[in-house]
C-alpha positions in Angstrom: -36.8 -43.9 -26.3 -36.0 -46.9 -24.1 -33.1 -48.2 -26.1 -31.6 -44.7 -26.5 -31.8 -44.1 -22.7 -30.2 -47.5 -22.0 -27.3 -46.6 -24.4 -26.9 -43.2 -22.8 -26.7 -44.6 -19.3 -24.3 -47.4 -20.4 -21.9 -45.1 -22.2 -22.0 -42.1 -19.8 -23.3 -42.9 -16.3 -22.9 -46.5 -15.3 -19.6 -47.2 -13.5 -18.7 -43.6 -13.1 -17.7 -42.2 -9.7 -19.6 -39.0 -8.9 -19.0 -36.8 -5.9 -21.3 -34.4 -4.1 -19.6 -31.5 -2.2 -20.9 -30.4 1.2 -24.5 -29.4 1.1 -25.8 -27.5 4.2 -29.5 -27.4 5.2 -31.5 -26.2 8.1 -34.4 -28.0 9.9 -37.0 -27.2 12.6 -36.8 -23.4 12.1 -33.0 -23.4 12.3 -32.8 -25.5 15.5 -31.0 -28.2 13.5 -28.4 -27.9 10.7 -27.3 -30.7 8.5 -24.2 -31.2 6.4 -24.2 -33.8 3.6 -21.6 -35.0 1.1 -21.3 -38.3 -0.8 -19.8 -40.5 -3.4 -22.2 -42.1 -5.9 -21.8 -45.0 -8.2 -24.4 -46.2 -10.7 -24.2 -49.9 -11.6 -26.0 -53.1 -12.5 -27.8 -51.8 -15.6 -30.2 -54.4 -16.8 -32.5 -54.3 -19.8 -36.0 -55.8 -19.4 -38.8 -56.6 -21.8 -40.3 -53.2 -21.6 -37.7 -51.1 -19.8 -34.6 -51.2 -17.7 -33.2 -51.0 -14.1 -30.1 -50.0 -12.3 -28.6 -49.5 -8.9 -27.4 -46.3 -7.2 -24.9 -46.8 -4.4 -24.2 -43.8 -2.2 -21.4 -43.6 0.3 -22.6 -40.7 2.5 -21.3 -38.5 5.2 -24.2 -36.7 6.9 -24.3 -35.1 10.3 -27.2 -33.1 11.8 -26.2 -30.7 14.5 -28.1 -29.1 17.3 -27.8 -25.3 17.0 -27.7 -22.7 19.7 -29.6 -19.4 19.5 -26.5 -17.7 18.0 -26.4 -19.9 14.9 -23.4 -22.0 16.1 -23.3 -25.8 16.0 -23.3 -27.6 19.3 -23.8 -31.4 19.7 -24.5 -34.0 17.0 -28.2 -34.8 16.9 -28.2 -37.4 14.1 -25.4 -39.3 12.2 -26.7 -40.6 8.9 -23.3 -41.6 7.6 -23.1 -44.9 5.8 -23.5 -46.8 2.5 -26.9 -47.3 0.8 -28.1 -49.0 -2.3 -31.1 -47.7 -4.2 -32.9 -49.6 -7.0 -34.4 -47.8 -10.0 -36.8 -49.7 -12.3 -38.6 -48.1 -15.3 -40.8 -49.4 -18.1 -42.6 -48.1 -21.2 -46.4 -48.1 -20.9 -48.1 -49.2 -24.1 -51.2 -47.2 -23.3 -49.4 -43.8 -23.4 -46.0 -44.6 -24.9 -44.6 -43.0 -21.8 -42.1 -44.4 -19.2 -42.9 -44.7 -15.5 -41.3 -46.5 -12.6 -40.1 -46.4 -9.1 -37.1 -46.0 -6.8 -36.5 -47.6 -3.4 -33.7 -48.3 -0.9 -32.8 -52.0 -0.9 -30.0 -52.0 1.6 -28.1 -49.6 3.9 -25.6 -49.4 6.7 -27.0 -46.1 8.0 -28.0 -46.3 11.6 -31.6 -45.2 12.5 -32.2 -44.5 8.8 -35.5 -43.1 7.5 -35.7 -44.7 4.0 -36.9 -48.2 5.0 -40.1 -49.2 3.1 -40.1 -45.8 1.3 -40.9 -45.8 -2.4 -40.8 -43.0 -4.9 -42.8 -43.1 -8.2 -41.0 -41.9 -11.3 -42.8 -40.1 -14.2 -42.4 -37.3 -16.8 -39.4 -39.1 -18.2 -37.7 -37.2 -21.0 -34.6 -37.8 -23.0 -33.4 -35.5 -25.8 -30.2 -37.3 -26.7 -28.1 -35.2 -24.4 -29.9 -35.2 -21.0 -32.2 -37.6 -19.2 -34.8 -36.0 -16.9 -37.7 -37.2 -14.8 -39.7 -36.3 -11.7 -40.1 -38.4 -8.5 -43.1 -38.4 -6.1 -42.8 -40.1 -2.8 -45.6 -42.5 -1.8 -47.2 -41.8 1.6 -44.6 -40.4 4.1 -41.3 -40.9 5.8 -39.7 -39.5 9.0 -37.7 -36.3 9.2 -35.9 -35.3 12.4 -36.9 -32.3 14.5 -35.5 -31.2 17.9 -35.3 -33.3 21.0 -35.0 -36.6 19.2 -38.5 -36.3 17.7 -39.7 -36.7 14.1 -42.4 -35.4 11.8 -44.0 -37.1 8.8 -42.8 -35.6 5.5 -42.6 -36.5 1.8 -39.8 -35.7 -0.7 -40.6 -35.0 -4.3 -37.7 -34.2 -6.7 -36.7 -33.3 -10.2 -33.8 -35.5 -11.4 -31.4 -34.8 -14.3 -28.5 -36.8 -15.8 -26.3 -35.0 -18.3 -22.7 -34.4 -19.3 -20.6 -31.3 -18.5 -17.4 -31.2 -20.7 -17.7 -34.9 -21.1 -18.1 -35.6 -17.3 -21.2 -37.2 -15.8 -23.5 -35.0 -13.7 -26.4 -36.1 -11.5 -28.8 -33.4 -10.2 -31.4 -34.0 -7.5 -33.6 -31.0 -6.8 -35.9 -31.8 -3.8 -39.1 -30.3 -2.6 -40.1 -31.2 1.0 -43.7 -31.5 2.0 -45.2 -31.8 5.5 -47.8 -34.7 5.5 -50.9 -35.1 7.5 -50.7 -38.8 8.5 -54.5 -39.2 8.7 -55.5 -37.6 5.4 -52.1 -37.8 3.6 -52.7 -34.2 2.6 -49.4 -32.4 1.7 -48.5 -28.8 2.6 -45.2 -27.2 1.6 -42.7 -27.5 4.4 -40.9 -24.5 5.9 -37.7 -26.6 5.8 -36.0 -26.0 2.5 -33.4 -28.4 1.0 -30.9 -27.1 -1.6 -30.0 -28.8 -4.8 -27.8 -31.9 -4.6 -25.4 -31.9 -7.6 -23.0 -34.8 -8.0 -20.2 -34.6 -10.6 -17.6 -36.9 -12.1 -14.1 -35.6 -11.4 
């Protein structure tokens, strides 16, 4: 499976420019509203002894607005606009003949970013020759903004899929947000709900 995945990424994903149209989401019971869009490039594919790695560079435009009681945007609460580089590394496990790995942010220009020292584990990797899928579980917790310049501890899990649509590359990221108890690390499903992020080659 390893060599087939590397070939799929090399031929169809690496070096392509993908774009995410505006994604709108609400936080803190509707007190905040975010708008996110980006350009994504996958690069630096490297084969290792047991697996492979690659980078994902995102050029993002993300603003989070304070909302009034009538559902209208007021002032900007957070500006997460910037360029970030994420590193993916995966390897085959001889004990199970399955692939696992991790993803982390290795550099960013985003001010007051919340991805520093955050790692997501990758598992349930599947490739059927046409689409590559896996799941990501975030280790521990990261910050997520709430009103009045405060934050709460959360964790993002996600389902990820790479595939082609009429010969064009598509990257899908379907997040699930959990509130995290920082003392016990117990997770509970958050009331804040993020939509799917779908990036497409044009």
